[in-house]
C-alpha positions in Angstrom: 120.4 154.1 95.9 122.8 156.1 93.8 121.1 159.5 94.1 120.7 160.1 97.8 119.5 163.4 99.2 120.9 164.2 102.6 120.6 167.5 104.4 123.6 169.7 104.1 125.2 171.1 107.2 125.6 174.8 106.5 127.1 176.0 109.8 130.6 177.2 109.8 131.1 176.5 113.6 133.1 173.3 113.0 135.3 173.4 116.1 133.1 172.4 119.0 131.0 170.3 116.6 134.0 168.2 115.6 135.0 167.8 119.3 131.8 166.5 120.7 130.7 164.4 117.7 134.1 162.9 117.5 133.9 162.1 121.2 130.6 160.2 120.5 132.1 158.2 117.7 135.4 157.4 119.5 133.5 156.2 122.6 131.0 153.9 120.9 131.9 150.9 123.1 131.5 152.9 126.3 128.3 154.5 125.1 126.7 151.2 124.1 127.7 149.5 127.3 126.2 152.4 129.3 122.9 152.1 127.4 122.8 148.3 127.9 123.1 148.7 131.6 120.6 151.5 131.7 118.0 149.3 129.8 118.5 146.5 132.3 117.5 148.9 135.1 114.6 150.6 133.3 112.3 149.3 130.6 112.1 151.4 127.5 108.8 152.8 126.3 107.0 150.7 123.7 107.7 153.4 121.1 108.7 157.1 120.9 109.8 159.7 118.4 112.3 162.5 119.2 112.6 165.9 117.4 116.3 166.9 117.1 117.9 170.2 116.2 121.4 170.2 114.8 123.0 173.6 115.2 126.5 172.4 114.2 128.0 173.4 117.6 125.4 171.3 119.4 122.8 168.6 118.7 119.9 168.3 121.1 116.3 167.0 121.4 113.6 169.6 121.6 110.6 167.3 122.0 109.9 163.7 122.9 106.6 162.2 121.7 105.4 159.0 123.5 102.6 158.6 121.0 104.4 158.9 117.7 102.2 159.6 114.6 104.5 159.4 111.6 105.1 155.7 110.8 104.0 156.4 107.3 106.9 158.8 106.8 109.6 156.2 107.6 111.8 154.7 105.0 110.3 151.3 104.1 113.8 149.9 103.5 114.1 149.7 107.3 110.8 147.9 107.9 112.6 144.7 109.2 114.1 146.8 112.0 110.6 147.9 113.1 109.2 144.4 113.0 112.0 142.9 115.1 111.8 145.8 117.6 108.1 145.3 118.0 108.7 141.6 118.8 111.3 142.7 121.4 109.0 145.3 122.9 106.2 142.8 123.4 108.6 140.2 124.8 109.6 142.7 127.5 106.0 143.0 128.7 105.1 141.1 131.9 102.3 139.0 130.2 101.9 136.8 127.2 100.6 138.9 124.3 98.9 137.6 121.1 96.2 140.2 120.4 96.8 144.0 120.3 94.2 146.8 120.2 95.4 150.1 118.9 93.5 153.2 120.1 94.3 156.1 117.8 93.4 159.8 117.9 89.7 160.7 117.1 90.5 161.7 113.6 88.4 160.7 110.6 89.4 163.4 108.1 93.1 163.6 108.8 94.1 161.0 106.3 97.8 161.6 106.8 97.5 160.6 110.4 95.3 157.6 109.5 98.0 156.5 107.1 100.3 156.4 110.1 97.8 154.2 112.0 97.5 151.9 109.0 101.3 151.6 108.8 101.6 150.9 112.5 98.9 148.2 112.4 100.6 146.6 109.4 104.0 146.5 111.2 102.5 144.9 114.2 100.7 142.3 112.1 103.9 141.5 110.3 105.5 141.0 113.7 103.0 138.2 114.3 100.2 139.7 116.3 96.5 139.9 115.6 95.7 143.6 115.5 92.5 145.7 115.4 91.8 149.5 115.7 89.4 150.6 118.4 88.1 154.2 118.5 87.2 156.5 121.3 84.9 158.6 119.1 81.7 159.1 121.1 79.1 158.6 118.5 80.8 155.7 116.7 78.2 152.9 116.9 79.4 150.6 114.1 82.7 149.9 112.2 83.8 152.8 110.0 86.0 152.0 107.0 88.0 154.9 105.6 89.7 154.9 102.2 93.3 156.2 102.4 95.3 158.1 99.7 97.6 155.0 99.5 94.7 153.0 98.2 94.5 151.0 101.4 91.7 151.3 103.9 91.4 151.4 107.7 88.5 150.2 109.8 87.8 152.0 113.1 85.6 150.0 115.5 83.7 151.1 118.6 85.0 149.9 121.9 83.0 148.7 124.8 83.7 148.0 128.4 82.9 144.5 129.9 83.9 144.4 133.5 87.5 145.4 133.7 88.3 144.8 130.1 88.1 146.8 126.8 86.4 144.7 124.1 85.7 145.0 120.4 83.1 142.8 118.8 84.6 139.3 119.0 88.1 140.7 119.9 89.4 140.6 123.5 92.9 142.2 123.3 95.8 141.3 125.6 97.5 144.7 125.0 96.0 148.2 124.5 98.5 150.3 122.5 97.7 154.0 122.7 98.4 156.2 119.7 96.4 158.9 121.2 98.0 161.5 123.4 94.9 162.0 125.5 95.3 165.8 125.5 91.7 166.3 126.8 92.2 163.8 129.7 92.1 160.1 130.4 88.7 158.6 129.2 86.6 157.0 131.8 86.4 153.8 129.8 90.1 153.3 130.3 90.0 153.7 134.1 90.9 150.6 136.1 91.1 148.1 133.2 93.1 144.9 133.8 94.7 144.8 130.3 98.2 146.3 129.9 98.0 149.8 128.5 101.1 151.2 126.9 102.2 154.0 126.9 100.5 154.5 130.3 97.5 156.8 130.0 98.9 158.9 132.8 101.5 160.1 130.3 98.9 161.8 128.1 99.3 165.5 127.6 96.5 166.2 130.1 99.0 165.4 132.9 102.5 165.1 131.4 104.8 168.1 131.4 107.7 168.7 129.1 109.7 170.4 131.9 109.5 167.1 133.9 110.8 165.1 130.9 113.6 167.5 130.3 114.6 167.3 133.9 115.2 163.6 133.4 116.9 164.3 130.2 119.3 166.8 131.8 120.5 164.0 134.2 121.1 161.4 131.5 122.8 163.9 129.3 125.2 164.8 132.2 125.8 161.1 132.9 126.8 160.4 129.2 128.8 163.6 128.9 130.8 162.5 132.0 131.6 159.2 130.3 132.8 160.6 127.0 134.4 163.8 128.5 132.4 166.6 127.0 130.4 169.6 128.3 126.8 168.2 128.5 125.6 171.5 127.1 126.6 170.3 123.6 123.7 167.7 123.8 121.3 169.3 126.3 119.0 172.3 125.8 118.9 174.4 128.9 115.4 175.3 130.2 113.4 177.1 132.8 109.8 177.3 133.8 107.6 179.3 136.2 104.2 179.1 137.7 100.8 179.6 136.2 100.5 181.8 133.0 97.4 183.3 131.4 98.3 184.9 128.1 94.9 186.5 127.6 94.8 188.2 131.0 98.6 188.7 131.0 98.9 187.0 134.4 102.3 185.5 135.1 104.0 187.5 132.4 106.4 189.1 134.8 107.7 185.7 136.0 107.9 184.5 132.4 109.9 187.6 131.4 112.4 187.2 134.3 113.0 183.6 133.4 113.4 184.4 129.7 115.9 187.1 130.6 117.9 184.7 132.9 117.9 181.9 130.3 119.1 184.2 127.5 121.9 185.4 129.8 122.9 181.7 130.4 122.9 180.9 126.7 125.0 184.0 125.9 127.5 182.9 128.5 127.7 179.5 126.9 128.1 181.0 123.4 131.0 183.2 124.7 132.6 180.2 126.4 132.6 178.2 123.2 133.2 181.1 120.8 129.9 180.8 119.1 128.7 183.9 117.2 125.0 183.1 116.8 122.3 185.2 118.4 120.8 183.5 121.5 117.1 182.8 121.5 114.6 180.8 123.5 111.5 178.8 122.6 108.4 179.4 124.8 106.2 176.4 124.6 103.1 175.0 126.2 104.4 172.7 128.9 101.8 170.1 128.1 101.0 169.9 124.4 101.8 168.6 121.0 101.1 169.3 117.2 103.5 172.3 117.4 100.8 174.5 118.9 101.5 177.1 121.6 105.1 177.7 120.5 106.9 181.0 119.9 110.5 182.1 119.3 111.8 184.8 121.6 115.1 186.8 121.1 114.4 189.5 123.7 112.2 189.9 126.7 110.3 192.6 124.8 109.1 189.9 122.4 106.9 188.5 125.2 105.9 191.6 127.1 104.7 193.3 123.9 102.6 190.5 122.5 99.5 191.7 120.6 96.1 190.1 121.0 96.5 187.8 118.0 99.9 186.5 119.3 98.4 186.1 122.8 95.5 184.2 121.4 97.8 181.9 119.5 99.8 181.1 122.7 96.7 180.7 124.9 95.4 177.4 123.6 96.8 174.2 122.2 95.4 171.0 120.7 91.6 170.7 120.8 91.3 174.1 122.5 93.1 173.1 125.7 94.1 176.2 127.7 97.8 176.8 128.2 98.4 177.5 131.9 102.0 176.4 132.1 104.9 176.9 129.7 108.5 175.7 129.4 111.2 178.2 128.4 113.7 176.2 126.4 117.0 177.2 125.0 116.6 177.8 121.3 118.7 175.4 119.1 119.2 176.5 115.5 118.8 173.9 112.8 121.6 174.5 110.4 120.6 171.7 108.1 118.9 172.2 104.8 117.1 169.9 102.3 117.6 169.7 98.6 118.8 172.2 96.0 116.4 174.8 97.4 118.3 174.6 100.8 114.9 174.4 102.6 115.3 174.4 106.4 115.1 170.9 107.9 115.3 169.0 111.2 115.7 165.2 111.9 113.0 163.2 113.7 114.2 159.8 115.0 111.8 156.9 115.6 112.4 154.2 118.2 110.5 151.0 119.1 111.6 149.4 122.4 115.2 150.7 122.7 116.0 150.3 119.0 116.3 153.1 116.5 114.2 152.0 113.6 114.5 155.0 111.3 113.2 158.5 111.0 112.6 161.4 108.6 113.4 165.0 108.1 110.7 167.6 108.8 111.1 170.2 106.1 109.5 173.7 106.0 109.9 176.1 103.1 108.5 179.1 104.9 110.3 178.8 108.3 113.8 180.0 109.3 116.5 178.1 111.2 115.3 179.4 114.5 111.6 178.8 114.1 109.4 175.9 115.1 109.1 173.6 112.0 106.2 171.6 113.3 103.6 173.9 111.7 101.2 173.9 108.8 103.1 173.8 105.5 105.7 171.3 106.7 106.5 168.1 104.8 108.5 165.0 105.5 111.4 163.4 103.7 112.4 159.8 104.8 115.9 159.1 105.9 117.4 158.0 102.6 120.7 156.4 103.6 122.2 153.4 101.9 121.6 151.3 105.0 120.2 151.8 108.5 123.6 153.0 109.7 123.3 151.8 113.3 127.0 151.4 113.4 129.4 154.4 112.9 132.5 154.2 110.8 135.3 156.0 112.7 137.4 156.0 109.5 134.8 158.1 107.6 134.1 161.8 107.7 131.9 163.0 110.5 129.4 164.1 107.8 129.2 160.6 106.4 125.7 159.0 106.4 126.3 156.3 109.0 128.2 158.7 111.4 125.5 161.4 111.3 122.7 158.9 111.8 124.6 157.2 114.7 125.0 160.5 116.4 121.3 161.3 116.0 120.5 157.8 117.4 122.6 158.4 120.5 120.9 161.7 121.3 117.5 160.2 120.5 118.1 157.2 122.8 119.1 159.6 125.6 115.7 161.2 125.3 114.1 157.7 125.2 116.0 156.8 128.4 114.7 160.0 130.0 111.2 159.0 129.0 111.7 155.5 130.4 112.7 157.0 133.8 109.8 159.4 133.6 107.5 156.4 133.2 109.2 154.4 135.9 108.6 157.3 138.4 104.9 156.7 138.0 105.1 153.1 139.3 
């Protein structure tokens, strides 16, 4: 590639940024050794994606998805990485695996999502496993073939229960791979089955909490920061949460307001400590949820206490109408990266299979600002378009060089992956 489009870092806060990113590059050997030992102790999730925000003065994850749904947005140049990582992920499972059943979301009209399922299925087949797609759609009684914009097609098949196994017609899988976040709860048909299910159904959004995940992330960030000698705040978004919240009835708003005020005060203190001139803000998010729903940017306590009915309705439910009863109050991290000549605001999303970084893309949104949630209608995706996969940094190159930027993203994303691994391990 001769004409490579890479997001441009527009922040002027180069001091702390140089210090902590240089610390990551200079300590690659110690970092990789630490990760190797960590993976010996805790098995990585089968796959995950991590949304990052690069403010210049800090780079931090803001969401970790254990049911990633954007494999169609990855750079196909890195396909071999994904194939090898899938083989490694399966080898790490406790049983011999030859047949894999993917259970996706119950979408039939979201063709972009189904392109993701097609790409995932293709990767697994190229890794050497017989693969089929089984659907949880209630009224699906026979195979449904859907034509995709890519000119490919995908066949969804109804699943049945035989004893303690999930079966398709003529297909008895060794592994059930969930690409469905189970936001509405764990389906009865998956209860007590003897096949391996990964990621565990108990980590669907009906029971998983972001605040729990970021508690694990806080610990691994502190551990790595101690090894390379930086303030963990440079790679860790502070957060708080409180009890039950009902936006429509305004129950719990006082507790929410107090925690927002306290977190804004903590962020301001950090900004003063590190000579950062940006305006502090927080993101209030549904503690259990995805698809960028139930999210708002808050600069002042008044932003939450003076919500109008439309804004409260927006915060009251998430995917498939699930009621928001708990929220996480997360430090807002600016994204000071832009895409293309239009300087459209962008954020990197890193994809991992097993414990390997296999690529990623930039989420780009023309109508959002650097402090807003970009996972919203109107977003688009731009694959990482580097010359190579850049898993190894070049200490002799500029910090902004492709391989160094991607390596830094990979380190932070793997920290979130390790947090998720410990989150999963705690369930066993």
